[in-house]
C-alpha positions as CSV (number, residue, x, y, z in Angstrom):
1,M,-3.7,12.8,77.9
2,K,-0.7,11.3,77.4
3,K,-1.9,8.5,74.8
4,L,-3.8,11.5,73.2
5,L,-0.5,13.4,72.9
6,V,1.2,10.6,71.6
7,V,-1.6,9.9,68.8
8,V,-1.3,13.5,67.7
9,I,2.4,13.4,67.4
10,S,2.2,10.2,65.4
11,L,-0.1,11.6,63.1
12,F,1.6,14.7,62.7
13,V,4.9,13.0,61.9
14,L,2.9,10.6,59.6
15,S,1.4,13.7,57.8
16,L,5.0,15.6,57.7
17,T,6.1,12.5,55.4
18,M,3.2,13.3,53.4
19,V,3.6,16.9,52.9
20,A,4.8,16.6,49.3
21,G,1.7,14.7,48.2
22,A,-0.8,16.9,50.5
23,A,-3.9,18.3,49.1
24,E,-3.8,21.4,47.7
25,P,-6.3,24.1,48.7
26,Q,-9.8,23.4,47.9
27,Y,-12.2,26.2,46.8
28,H,-15.9,26.1,46.6
29,S,-17.9,28.5,44.4
30,V,-20.8,29.8,46.1
31,A,-24.4,29.0,44.3
32,A,-27.4,30.5,44.8
33,G,-28.9,29.2,48.4
34,D,-25.7,28.4,49.7
35,T,-25.3,29.4,53.6
36,L,-22.1,29.0,55.6
37,Y,-24.1,26.1,57.3
38,K,-25.1,24.3,54.6
39,L,-21.4,24.2,53.4
40,A,-20.0,23.5,56.7
41,Q,-22.4,20.4,56.8
42,S,-21.9,19.5,52.9
43,Y,-17.9,19.6,53.6
44,E,-18.2,18.0,57.2
45,T,-16.7,20.7,59.0
46,T,-17.9,24.1,60.9
47,V,-19.1,27.3,60.2
48,V,-16.2,28.6,62.7
49,A,-13.6,26.7,60.4
50,F,-15.3,28.5,57.2
51,L,-14.8,31.8,58.8
52,D,-11.2,31.2,60.1
53,F,-10.1,30.1,56.4
54,N,-12.0,33.1,55.1
55,P,-11.1,36.1,56.9
56,G,-13.4,39.1,55.9
57,I,-16.4,37.2,54.8
58,T,-19.7,38.2,56.1
59,P,-21.7,34.9,57.2
60,D,-25.0,36.2,55.8
61,K,-24.2,38.1,52.9
62,L,-22.8,35.4,50.4
63,E,-22.3,36.4,46.7
64,V,-22.8,33.8,43.9
65,G,-19.7,33.3,42.4
66,Q,-17.8,34.2,45.5
67,K,-15.0,31.7,46.0
68,L,-14.6,30.5,49.5
69,L,-11.3,28.2,50.6
70,V,-12.7,25.1,52.1
71,P,-11.3,24.0,55.4
72,I,-9.0,20.6,55.1
73,E,-6.8,18.6,57.1
74,P,-7.7,19.0,60.8
75,L,-4.0,18.5,61.8
76,W,-3.0,21.8,60.7
77,S,-4.1,25.6,61.4
78,Y,-3.7,27.8,58.6
79,H,-2.5,31.7,58.0
80,V,-3.4,33.7,55.1
81,V,-0.4,35.6,54.3
82,Q,-0.7,39.0,54.7
83,P,2.1,42.2,53.9
84,G,4.7,42.0,55.6
85,D,4.6,38.4,56.5
86,N,7.4,36.0,56.1
87,A,8.5,32.5,57.4
88,R,10.5,33.7,60.2
89,S,7.8,36.3,61.4
90,L,5.0,33.4,61.2
91,A,7.4,31.0,63.1
92,T,7.7,33.6,65.8
93,A,4.3,34.5,65.9
94,Y,2.9,30.8,66.1
95,K,5.7,29.7,68.4
96,V,6.7,27.1,65.8
97,P,10.4,26.3,64.8
98,E,11.2,28.0,61.5
99,D,12.5,24.9,59.9
100,L,9.0,22.8,60.8
101,L,7.2,25.7,59.3
102,R,9.4,25.6,56.2
103,A,9.0,21.8,55.9
104,A,5.3,21.8,56.5
105,N,5.1,24.1,53.5
106,G,8.1,23.0,51.2
107,L,9.5,26.5,51.5
108,T,12.8,27.2,50.3
109,S,13.3,30.9,50.9
110,N,11.9,33.5,53.4
111,R,9.4,35.3,51.0
112,L,5.7,34.7,50.9
113,D,2.8,35.9,48.8
114,V,0.1,37.9,50.0
115,G,-2.8,35.7,50.1
116,E,-1.2,32.4,50.2
117,M,-2.3,30.0,52.4
118,I,0.2,28.8,54.8
119,R,0.1,25.7,57.1
120,I,1.0,26.1,61.0
121,P,1.8,23.0,62.5
122,I,0.6,24.0,65.9
123,H,-1.1,21.1,66.9
124,F,2.3,19.3,67.4
125,Y,2.7,21.4,70.2
126,L,-0.4,21.2,72.1
127,G,0.2,20.0,75.7
128,A,4.0,20.3,74.8
129,A,4.2,23.6,76.6
130,E,2.3,25.1,79.7
131,Q,-1.3,25.9,79.0
132,V,-2.1,29.4,78.6
133,T,-5.6,30.6,79.9
134,H,-7.3,33.5,79.7
135,R,-10.3,34.8,82.4
136,V,-13.4,35.9,80.3
137,E,-14.1,39.5,81.3
138,I,-17.3,41.5,80.7
139,G,-17.4,42.5,76.9
140,D,-15.1,39.5,75.9
141,T,-15.8,37.9,72.8
142,L,-14.3,35.0,71.2
143,Y,-12.9,36.8,68.1
144,K,-11.4,39.6,70.3
145,I,-9.6,36.7,72.6
146,A,-8.3,34.9,69.5
147,Q,-6.8,38.0,68.2
148,Q,-5.3,38.9,71.5
149,Y,-3.6,35.8,71.8
150,K,-3.2,35.1,67.9
151,V,-4.9,31.8,67.7
152,T,-7.9,30.9,65.3
153,L,-11.4,30.9,66.6
154,A,-11.5,27.1,65.6
155,Q,-8.6,26.6,68.1
156,L,-10.4,28.2,70.8
157,V,-13.8,26.4,70.0
158,E,-11.7,23.0,69.7
159,W,-9.6,23.6,72.9
160,N,-12.5,24.5,75.1
161,E,-15.0,22.2,73.5
162,I,-17.3,25.2,73.1
163,E,-20.8,24.3,71.1
164,K,-21.9,27.6,70.5
165,I,-19.5,30.6,70.0
166,D,-21.5,33.1,71.5
167,T,-21.8,31.3,74.8
168,I,-18.8,32.5,76.7
169,E,-19.4,34.3,80.1
170,A,-17.5,36.4,82.4
171,G,-15.3,34.8,84.6
172,Q,-14.9,31.6,82.5
173,I,-11.5,30.2,82.3
174,L,-10.5,29.5,78.5
175,I,-7.7,27.6,77.3
176,V,-5.9,30.1,74.7
177,G,-2.4,28.3,74.0
């Protein structure tokens, strides 16, 4: 576990030095016959990651010409700016130092544009603090739990090594932060 943490921290520091040259968000224009599953395979990612990067899409109702944000850079989590969000509120919500959030995104002010994609250097802190867990109750879903703890579905899946998002059971203990 300590070796993994050292590797993650090293990669994070390396990635911070490359922020200026980091890839711009990549979009995919939906074509006839596209499904999230096919797109996930094509971009070597997961359906859950596509859902996290594109809040509000309906997986079985993709429209030709619809633009989807392609999940990239696995060392980062992302947040789509909502009305009222600013650098300080996001840093607080994700428990990330504000200066680190600013550096990760090249921010010089507290103002953010609605719809803007913000990098959250959340993985740097995995293992740095005590793990937060949640005991699954009847009626819980991964989506509901993710909202409750302000994390993404992709994070829950990764942290708990979940293969199918509909397979959680009452009584199961999940890492949620």
